[in-house]
N, C-alpha and C positions, 0 to 999 in steps of 0.2 A: 685849910685841911681839917682843923678841929671841928668846924661847923659841919663839914661833910661827914666826919666820923659820927658826930652827935645825931645827924639826920639819919644815918644808917642804923644807928643803935635804936633810934625811935621807931623806925620801920620794923626792926627786928622785934622790939617789945610789943608793938601793935599786932604783929603777926603771931606772936606767941603768948597773947594774953590769956588764952584758954589752957595753956600747958602748965606743968608743974614748975615751981621755982628752980629745982635742981636741973631739969631739962633745959630751962632757959639759960641757966649759968653756963652749962656745957656748950650750948649753942653759940653764945655770944663771946665766950672766952677766946677762941682763936682769933676773931676779928680784933679784939682789944689788944691781944699780944702782938699781932702784926703791926697795928697802928703804933703802939708804944715803941716797938723796935725801929720802925722807920723814922719816927720823930727823933729817937735817940741818935741814930746814924746821921740824920740831917744836922742836928745840933752839933754833933762831934765834928762833922765836915766843916761847918761854918766856924766853929771854934778853932779848928786846925788852921784854916786859912787866915783867920784873924791872928792866930798865934804866930804863924809863919811870917806874916807881914810885919808884925810887931817885933819878932825876933830878928828878922832881916834888918829892920831899921836900927835895932840896937847894936847889930854887928857891922854896921857901916862906919868906917873911919876915913873920912875924906873921900878918895876915889877907890878905897879898898873895901872889899866885902869879904869877911872871914867866916866861912861855913865849915871850917875844919873841925874834926872831932865831934861831929853832930850825928853820927850813926845814920847818915843818909843812905838810902838804897836807890833813890832816884833824885835827880836834880829838880828843884822847884822852878822850872823855866818860866811858868806863867807869872810867878811872883817876882822873878828876877827882871822881867821886862819892865817893871814899874820903876826900876832904878837905873836908867841908862848912864848916869854919871859914875856909877861904880864900874870902872874899866878894868879893875884888878880883882879877880875872883879866886879865892883859896878854897878848894874842895878836898884838900888832902886829909888823909887818915879817916876815910869814911868806908862804907861798904858798897860802893858803886861797882856794878858789873858791866853795865852798858850805858851809853849815852843815846838819848832819843834824837831823831832827826830834828825835832823842834829846838834842841839845845843849840843847833848851829844857826838859829835865827838871832842869837845874841851877838850881833855883829859889832856892837860897841866895845866888846872886850879886847883888851890889849895883852893882858897877862892872865894865864890860867894855870893853877897848880892842882894837878890831879894825882899827885904822888901818893903812894901807899894806899891804893884801892885794890879792887879785884877786877879791873877792866880786862876783858878778853878780846874786845874789838872796839873800833871807833866807827862812827857813822860815815857813810860814803859822802854825805853832804858837808863834812867838816871843812872842805875847801871854801865854804861860804863865809867863814870867819876871816873876812878880808883884812881886818885890822890887827889880827893876832900877831904878836912879835915874840912872846915868851910862852913856851909850853913845857910844863914839867910832867913827865909820865913815868918818873922813877918808881920802881918796885910795884909793877902791876903784872898782869898775865898776858901781855900782848905778844903774839907770834908774828904778826905782820900788820902793816898799815894799809888803809884803803887807798886806791889810786887817786882819789880826790884830794889826798894830802898834798899832792904836788901843786895845788892851786893856792896854797898858803904863801903867797908871794912876799908878805911882810914879815914872815917868820925869821928871826935872827938868833934865837936861843932855843935849844931842844936838849932834853935829857931823857934817854931811853935805857939807862942802866937798870940791871936787875929785872929784865923782861926776857922770857924765853923766845927771843927773836929768831927767825929763820936765818941761816948762815950769811946769805948775801946782805940782808938788811943789817945784821949785827956787825958785819965788816964795814959797811958804809957808816954806821953810827959811831963806831969806835968807842973810846972811853970819854966820859964827861966828868973829869976830876977837877976841872977849874973853868973859869969863865971862857977862856980861849977855846978849850976843847968842846964845850957846849955849843959855842958859836959855829965851830967847824962841824959839829955833829949836825946842826940845823942845815948848814949849807950842803954837806955831803948827802944827807938823807933826802933833801929836796931834789938834788941832782939825781939821786938814785931813783926816787919816786917818779921824776920826769921821764927817765929812761923806761921805767916800768909802765908809765902812762903811754909813752910812745909805742912800746911793744904791745901794750893792751889795745891801743888804737889800731896798730898794724894787725894785731890778731882779730880785733873787731872788724876791721876792713876785710881781712882774709875771710873771716866767718861770713860777713855780709856778701862778699864776692862769691864765696862758695854757695851761700843761700840763694844769691841771685842766679848763679849758674844752675843750681839745682832747680830753682823756680823756672829759669829759662828752659831747661831740659824738660821739666814738667809741662811747661806751656807748649814747647815744641811737640812733646808726645801728645798733649791734648789737641794741638792743632792737627797733628798727623791723624789722630783718632777721629777728629771731626771731619778732616778731609776724606778719610776712608769711609766714614759714615755718609758724608755728602756723596762720595763716588758711588758707594753701594746704593744709596737712595736714588742717585742719578741713573745708575745702571738698572735698578729696579723699575724706575719710571720708564726708561727706554724699553725695557723688556715688556712692560705693561702696554706701552704705546705700540710696540711691534706686534704683541699679541692681539691688541684691538685692531691694528691695521690688517693683520692676517684674517681675523674674524670678518672685518669689513670687506676685505677682498673676497673671502669665501662667500659671504652673503651676496656681494655683487656678482660673483661668478655664478652662484646658484640662481640669482634672479636672471642673469644673462642667459643661462642654460634653459631656464623656464621660458624666457622670451623666445629663445631660439627654437625650443621645442614647440612653443605656441605658433611661431612663424612657420615652422616646418609643417605642423598640422594644417595651418591655414593654407599654405602653399599646396599641400597635398590635396586638401579639399578643393582648392581652386583648380589644381591640375585635373583632379577627378571630374570636377564640373566641366572643365574645358574638354577633357577627353569625351565625357558624356555628350557634350554639345557637338563635338566633332563627329562622334559616332552617330548621333542622331542626324547630323547634317549629312554625313556620308551615306547613312541609310536612306535618308529622304531624297538625296540626289539620284541614286540608281532608280529608286521608285519613280521619280519624276521622268528620268530618262526612259525607263521602261514604259511608263504611261504614254509618253510622247511617241515612242517607237511603235507601241501597240496601236495608238491612234493613227500613226502614219501608215502602218501595214494594213490596218483595217480600211483606211481610206483608199489605200492602193488596191486592196483586194476588191473593195466596192467598185472602184473605177475599172478594175480589170474585169470584174463580173459584168459591170455595166457595159464595158466595151465588148466583152464576149457576147452578152445578151444582144447588144446592138448589132454586132457582126452577124450573130446567129439570126437575128430578126431580118437583117438585110439579106442574108443568104436564103432564109426561108421565103422572104418576099420574092427574091429573084428566082428561087426554085419552084415555088408553088403557085405563084400568081402569074398573071398575063405579062407581067413586067420582065419576065426572064429574057424576053427577046429585045429588051431595050439595050441601048448601047452600053450604059454604065453597069448592067447586070452581066453582060456577056463575059467580061474578064473575071468577074467574081464567080460565075458558075464554073468557068474553066479552072480557076484556081481551086475551087471547092472540090471539084471531081478529082483533080490531081492529089489533093490532100487526102481524100477518102481512099483513093487507090494506094497511096503511100501508107496510110494507116492500116489498111487491110493487109498490107505486106508485113506488118509487124506482128510477131507472135503473141505479144502480150495483149494487143488489141483483139486478135482473134480469140484469145482465151476469154477476154471480157465479153466479146460478142456471143461466144459459145455459152458462157455462163448466163448471159441475159436471155439467150434463147431457151436455155434449160429452165430458167425461172418462169418463162411464159408458159412453157408446156406443163 
């Protein structure tokens, strides 16, 4: 550490070689002060440890270690662990207010005198002093003992006089005026502390049970909440699925309607085309029929005219030529004359003949 300090000072001097001596002094002085203070504290701590160890060695007599009247405010536990053969420890008439949990690691102790101190409580770990048989707590400021006190199974002697104990503990402790009463005090207090420990255990169990019930209720509520959330999520998914299904059905219905409309249009066009074809066919059939009929009548008229011309020719031959006397012309001539007479008897024929005569004239 000294070399580090010298190195720092050298660096400071090197960095301040251009400054004034007074400024250099004021700059380096705080570092020097801090260093000297730390060295002093470290030396004091080392000397105290050495002194404590040396003092403890001086105060050991056989298996007894007497630290009474030493103005102690804390127990030098670390130093005491170096002397496990000192099973009797006298810490009476000091200024101890508490014992650290580390004190309970001195499991080699059989007898402890803590009388005439200022103890207001004992550590919960005091039950770890498994070999402790004799404990003097006379004239302190204890109101109650830790539940772990019931674990001092080897305790045979206890003095709790002149402590502001709570009533039930004071009743259990009783007086400790002689050896017998102090032994009874140890037995009764241990029994009392065991009852308190059992009650504390029951209370702890009740508290744990209550906490578990609260936790179970909390978990049940959480499960119900999660179930509701899952149900809501499931319902939401179902609604979303139903919405998509309806949209799909609507799309399919729209497509089907479009297809139906398209089919109707195609069928309509087809029917229109069929109707048009039928109309054309129906129109073409009468025309064909009319053309056939006209051809037939024309042919018939032609045949009739031909027949008439032929008959007229035959009649003319039979009337105007020498053949009228032939046998086949005689009946024709007779028939022709009768027909002429019959026609002349008709008014309409007479009118036609009259008109023809008028036209000649």
